[in-house]
C-alpha positions in Angstrom: 9.9 -3.4 -9.8 6.2 -3.3 -10.5 3.4 -3.8 -8.0 0.0 -5.2 -8.7 -2.8 -5.2 -6.2 -5.8 -7.5 -6.8 -8.9 -7.7 -4.6 -11.7 -10.3 -4.8 -14.1 -12.4 -2.8 -13.2 -15.8 -4.1 -10.6 -17.7 -2.1 -10.4 -20.3 -4.9 -9.6 -17.7 -7.5 -7.1 -16.0 -5.2 -5.3 -19.3 -4.7 -5.2 -19.8 -8.4 -3.7 -16.4 -9.0 -1.1 -17.0 -6.3 -0.1 -20.3 -7.9 0.2 -18.6 -11.3 2.3 -15.8 -9.9 4.7 -18.3 -8.3 5.0 -20.2 -11.6 5.8 -16.9 -13.4 8.5 -16.2 -10.7 6.5 -13.3 -9.1 6.7 -12.7 -5.4 3.1 -12.8 -4.1 1.4 -12.9 -0.7 -2.0 -12.4 0.8 -2.4 -9.4 3.1 -5.3 -8.5 5.4 -7.8 -5.8 4.6 -6.2 -3.6 7.4 -2.8 -4.0 5.8 -4.1 -3.1 2.4 -5.7 0.0 3.8 -2.5 1.1 5.6 -0.6 0.5 2.4 -3.0 2.7 0.4 -2.7 5.4 3.0 1.1 5.2 3.0 1.3 5.7 -0.8 -1.3 8.5 -0.7 0.7 10.3 2.0 4.0 9.7 0.2 2.6 11.1 -3.1 1.0 14.1 -1.3 4.3 14.9 0.4 6.3 14.7 -2.8 3.8 16.7 -4.9 5.2 20.1 -3.7 1.8 21.4 -3.0 2.4 21.6 0.7 5.0 24.0 2.3 7.9 22.3 4.1 6.6 23.7 7.4 3.2 22.1 6.8 4.9 18.8 6.0 6.9 18.8 9.2 3.8 19.6 11.3 1.8 16.9 9.5 4.4 14.2 10.1 4.9 15.3 13.7 1.2 15.0 14.3 1.2 11.5 12.8 4.0 10.4 15.1 2.3 11.7 18.2 -0.9 9.8 17.5 0.8 6.4 17.7 
């Protein structure tokens, strides 16, 4: 699976891209700016945790701190 993220200010062009994606049998949907930001943070954190640059103890503390902030 490949993921493509597009951003733009034109609703008409966004609609055109969604129609094209559906015709090409791609799954496509519009998400809010907040959802896009959260998605970016998720992938950044996931990449950082998997990089091996952080000790296991630091990872656990970081994830624990994130859970307590909810």
